[in-house]
N, C-alpha and C positions, 0 to 999 in steps of 0.2 A: 252686567258682565257676561261675555259670551264664552261658550264652552271651548276649550281648547281640545281640538279632536284627538290629540294624542294622549290626553289624559282618561284615566278610568274613573268615572264619578259614580258614586252610589249614594242614594238618597233614601233614608229610612223614616218613616212616621209610625208612632206607635203610642198607645196609652202607657201610663206610668207601670213599671214593673213587668213588663210583657217580655222582657229578655233581649230588647233591642240593643242595650249597650254591650250586652256580652257578644251577640252576633256581629255587632259592628266591629268589635275588637278582633274577633276571629278573622273577619273579612279583611281587615287592615294588615293583620299579620301575614295572611296567605298571600295576598296580592301586592303587598309593599305600598300600602296606601297611608296617607295622612289621616288620623282619626280625631274627630271633634264631637264631643258630647255637648250639643247645643243647650240642653237642658241645664248643665252645670253653669253655664254663662249667666242664665237668669237667677240660678241659686247664688251665684257670686254677687250679682247686683243686688239681690234680695238680702244677702248678708250685709251688704254695704249700707243698705237702708236701716238695717237694724242696729248696726254699730256706729253710723254716721247720720243720724236722722236730721241733725240741724244743718249740716251742709250737703244734704242730699238733693242734688238737683240735676238737670241734664248736662250742664258743663261739667259737673264732678264726675258723672258717670262716663262721659266721653274721655275724660283724662285717664280714668282708671282702666278703661277698656284698651285705649291706645298703648297702655304700658302692661298689659295683661301678659302673664307668663303662663304656659300650659301648665306648669307645675302647681299653679294657685288653684286650678280646677280639680286637683286631686286630693285636696285636704279634707279630713274627716269632718271638720266643722261645717261643710256643706250638706251633710246627710241628714241633719235633724229635721224634725216636722216643722217646727218653728221656721226655718229658713225655707223649707218646702212651700208653706203657706205664703209667706212673704214674696217668694219667687212667682207664685201663682197670680198674685195680686199686681205685682209690677209688670207681669208679662201682658197684662191688659192695656197697658200704657201704650199707644200707637208710636209716640216718639221715641220711648225707650226701644220698642221693637225695631224701630228703623235703625237705630244706633247699632243693636246687635246684629241685625240683618246685613249691615255694610260689613262688618267684622267677619261673619260667617261665610259670606260669598267671596270674601278674599281668600279665606282658608279653603273653600271649595274649588275655586277655580285658578288659584296661584299657590298651591301648597309649597313647602320647601322643595328644592330641587332634587334631593335624595329619594323623594317618593314618586311613584307612577301614577299618582292620582290621589283622590280624597273619598272618604266616607263620612257622611254626617248623619247623626240621628237626632230626632226631636219630635216636635209636633206639627211643624209647618214646612218641613224641608222639601217635600215633592210638591206641595201646593203653592209654596212662595219662593223659598231659597234656591233650589236647584231643579227648576222645572224641566229642564232638558237633560237630566242626568241619564247616563247610560244604563243604570239600573235603578229601579224604583220598587221598594218593598214596604208593604204595611204588615208590621208584626203586631200580633195580638194575642191574648189568652183570656180565659174566664177571669171575672173578678175575684172569685174565691181563690183561684190558683195565684193570681197575682199577689194577693194579700198574704197568702202563706209564704211566698218567696219574699216578699218585703219583711215580713215579721221575722223570717229566718235570718235576714240580713241584720237587722236590728238586734237580734239575740247574739249574733257573733260580735256585735260592737258593745255589747252589754248595755243596750238602751232599755231603760224601763218603760215599756209600753205593752199593752194587751192587744190580742188578736183582734179584738172588737174594734179597738181604737184605730188600728191600721186599716182594717176594712172600711170603717167609716171615712177615714181621711182619704183613701183611694177613691171611694165612691164620690165624694165632694170634689176631688181633683178631676176625675173623669168629667163631671158635670161642668167645672169650670173651664176645662180645656176645649169641650165640645160646644159650649154655648156662648164663650167669648165673642165678642163683636169683631175683633181683628185677628184674622188668621186662625180660625178653629180647627181643631183636630178633625179630620175627615178622611175617609179612604177615596182616592181617585180611580176612575175607571182603568187608567193605564198602569196602576201599581199592582204587583203581585202579593196575594195575600199568604202570609205565613202565620198560621194558627199554631202557638207553641203549647197550648194547654195539655196535650198529651205527648209531647215530644220532648225528648231529652236535649240538652244543649248541643250534643254530638250530632243527634238526629236532624235538628233544625238547621245546623250549619251544612250537613251533608245535602239538604234538600236546597239551600241557597247556592252552594257551590257548583252544584250540577247545573243550575240555571245560567250561572255567570260563565262557567267553563265552556258550555255550548256556544255562547255569543263571543267570548274572547278568543277561543281557540279553533273554532270552526269558520 
């Protein structure tokens, strides 16, 4: 799919719990963009595999993705570590990635008419999904800081998990995302690095907004 020049397109890649989702939502709100958390789609399919193991196949996935409503991606049952592990495993499947990528590109290049463009965050948005995006950001943070953030999220959800478990899970997730054969997580030369380790949500967004405003309004 080719870029509609009238659209504002933002592509964000990042490791888990780096703050990309938060920044993507802020960007979407500020510039009236359609937001898609692509990782949630893989979590959705990961949950399908856990709940429908016997009929889980490519045809079943296509059918579910075709009827997918954005509200489905906001449900709390997608946030468990069990679902995250399942999502990480199915994300390695090339055929599943193709199904998801078709859906993601449609969202990126043909968002609902009420939006001025789109913002997608995930692991291979810049490298595969929206290569010609107007803005490309690689958002990251130290493993320890990311683990603390994720642990805090779980505490708010009353999840029974230790910090050490969260740290271990994130370390394994990083390895899986970076070492997978198809569409591994990596920073491209043309993407702008935003390290949120020592930045607040507000400070991180201020930095991103300054970059975007300069290009959009000048």
